[in-house]
C-alpha positions, 0 to 999 in steps of 0.5 A, spaced: 325 559 149 332 561 149 335 568 151 339 572 147 343 579 147 343 583 141 349 589 141 348 594 135 352 599 133 349 605 129 352 611 125 354 617 129 350 622 125 344 619 127 340 623 133 338 619 139 330 620 136 332 616 130 337 611 134 330 610 139 325 609 133 331 603 130 331 600 136 323 600 136 323 597 129 328 591 131 324 590 138 318 589 133 321 584 129 322 580 135 315 581 138 312 579 132 316 573 131 313 570 137 319 573 142 318 578 149 323 584 150 327 584 157 332 589 157 333 595 152 339 600 154 341 605 151 349 606 151 350 613 148 355 616 143 362 612 144 368 612 140 370 606 136 377 603 138 378 603 131 375 608 125 369 603 121 366 607 115 369 613 115 366 613 123 370 615 129 363 615 133 357 610 134 351 610 137 350 603 142 344 600 144 343 593 147 337 589 147 336 582 151 330 578 150 327 571 150 325 569 143 325 563 138 331 562 134 327 564 128 326 570 131 334 572 132 335 570 124 329 575 121 332 580 127 340 579 124 338 579 117 335 586 118 340 588 122 345 586 116 340 590 111 340 597 114 344 602 112 344 605 119 346 599 123 355 599 122 356 593 127 351 588 131 353 581 135 347 577 137 350 572 143 345 567 147 346 567 155 344 562 160 340 566 164 336 573 164 342 578 167 340 582 173 340 589 174 344 594 169 349 591 164 356 592 166 357 598 162 352 602 165 354 599 172 361 602 172 358 609 169 354 610 175 360 607 179 364 613 177 359 618 178 358 615 186 366 616 186 365 623 184 359 625 189 363 622 195 369 626 193 
């Protein structure tokens, strides 16, 4: 089965627990359609480049999964319909990524630089 990566942005007024529940619901959709979750990353509450729906910040979540095309279509449909999701993007990958995403790797590198100084 092909490997996909989906990043979605949830509203800023949600708590972290609500964002994790939202992610669990989307993960459940993938597994019900015959897919397998490979990686889930919570990037946290981040500032947006521009205002979306009168919001300046959003919770970012990355899902990497191995699933048939029908599962991706159903996931994207649910992402569009859910009122707490502001934006989403799904991309087909050639191979599963190894280690954390570049965003998390960068933040870890900054921490190491501060400790060294």
